[in-house]
matplotlib code that plots the C-alpha trace (Angstrom):
import matplotlib.pyplot as plt

x = [38.0, 40.5, 40.3, 43.6, 42.1, 42.0, 40.4, 42.2, 43.7, 43.5, 43.2, 43.4, 40.6, 41.1, 38.4, 38.8, 40.2, 37.7, 36.0, 36.3, 35.0, 31.2, 30.1, 33.2, 33.7, 37.5, 38.5, 41.8, 40.1, 40.1, 41.4, 40.1, 41.3, 38.8, 39.4, 38.4, 35.8, 35.4, 32.6, 35.0, 33.5, 35.2, 34.1, 31.7, 33.1, 32.0, 31.8, 32.8, 31.1, 32.2, 34.6, 33.2, 34.5, 35.2, 36.5, 36.0, 38.3]
y = [-5.2, -2.7, 0.9, 2.9, 6.3, 9.1, 12.5, 14.9, 12.2, 13.2, 11.2, 12.2, 10.8, 10.7, 10.2, 7.3, 8.1, 9.9, 11.5, 14.9, 16.2, 16.7, 20.4, 21.6, 22.4, 21.8, 18.5, 18.6, 18.8, 15.1, 15.0, 16.2, 15.9, 14.5, 14.6, 12.3, 14.2, 14.2, 11.6, 9.2, 9.5, 11.0, 14.5, 14.6, 13.4, 15.6, 12.7, 12.3, 12.9, 12.1, 14.6, 16.8, 16.5, 20.2, 22.7, 26.4, 29.0]
z = [-39.5, -38.2, -39.2, -39.1, -40.1, -37.5, -37.2, -39.5, -41.8, -45.5, -48.7, -52.3, -54.5, -58.2, -60.8, -63.3, -66.7, -68.8, -65.8, -64.0, -60.7, -60.6, -60.9, -62.9, -66.5, -66.2, -67.7, -65.9, -62.4, -61.6, -58.0, -54.6, -51.0, -48.4, -44.7, -41.8, -39.7, -35.9, -36.3, -37.9, -41.4, -44.5, -45.6, -48.5, -51.8, -54.8, -57.2, -60.8, -64.2, -67.7, -69.3, -72.0, -75.5, -75.9, -73.4, -73.7, -72.1]

ax = plt.figure().add_subplot(projection="3d")
ax.plot(x, y, z, "-o")
ax.set_aspect("equal")
plt.show()
């Protein structure tokens, strides 16, 4: 399998509908950017969690 990613490449990762980024209370925070590291692996992805039913400002 050929891998065309290189050090410094970036990718946007978006949570599936109904999910938000892990560790945030912001239901609109659903996308993060990860980067290819010097070791050839992508930076740590935060992950996703179900959106809450209510948001408080």
